[in-house]
N, C-alpha and C positions, 0 to 999 in steps of 0.2 A: 715580891708579890706572889710567887709560886703559882703562876698560871700556866696551864698547859692545854693544848687543843689544836684544832686545825683552822687555818686561815686560807680562804680561797682567793686567788689572785687571777684576774682576767687580763689578757693582753693581746695585742696583734703582733705577730712576728713578721717583720718586713722581708722583702726579697733578699736582703743581705744577712738575715738571721738576727737582726737587732730588735729587742722588744720595744714596742711603741704603745701608747695609750694604756699604760699599766694602771690598774685600778683594783680596789678591793671589792670582791663579789660577796664574800661572807666574812664578817668581822669577828675577831677573837677578842682583842683589847687594843685600843688606839695606838699605844706605843709599840706593841708587837706587830700591828698592821703596818705601821711605818717602816719597821725593820724588814718585814717581808717584801714590801714594795721596793725598798732600797736594794735589797739583795737581788731580786729578780731583774732589776734594771741593769745589773752588771753581767747577767748571763748572756750567752750567745747560743743560738739555735741553728740547726740545719734547716734552711727554708724548704717549704713545700715546693714540689715541681709539677708544673702543668705539662701534660703530655710527656712526662719523664725528662724534660730538658730545660724548660724555662722556669726559673724561680719566681714564685708568686707569694704575696702576703697571705697569712691565714690567722684566724682567731684561735686562741687556746686558753684553757683554764688550768692553772697549776695549783696543787695542794701543798701548802707549807705546814708541816707538822712540828709544833713546839712541844718538846717533852722535857720533863725534869729527869735528870740523871742522878741516881743515887751514888754518892761517893763512899768508897769503902776505906775508912781510915783505921 
């Protein structure tokens, strides 16, 4: 399909650093959106800290950039 571009994924990182409520904020193409969501669900984050000590959930948006790479044969 030779599609490239940016897909924005929104999620909540819980107090354990695990992504929750993963969803597409800006779509690129449905099959690439699914791949981006599946990939982000495997990631682990460092949770935000309240008062520097207590882990708390937080919302974040991540940018997934799909690029075509030229092969040099």
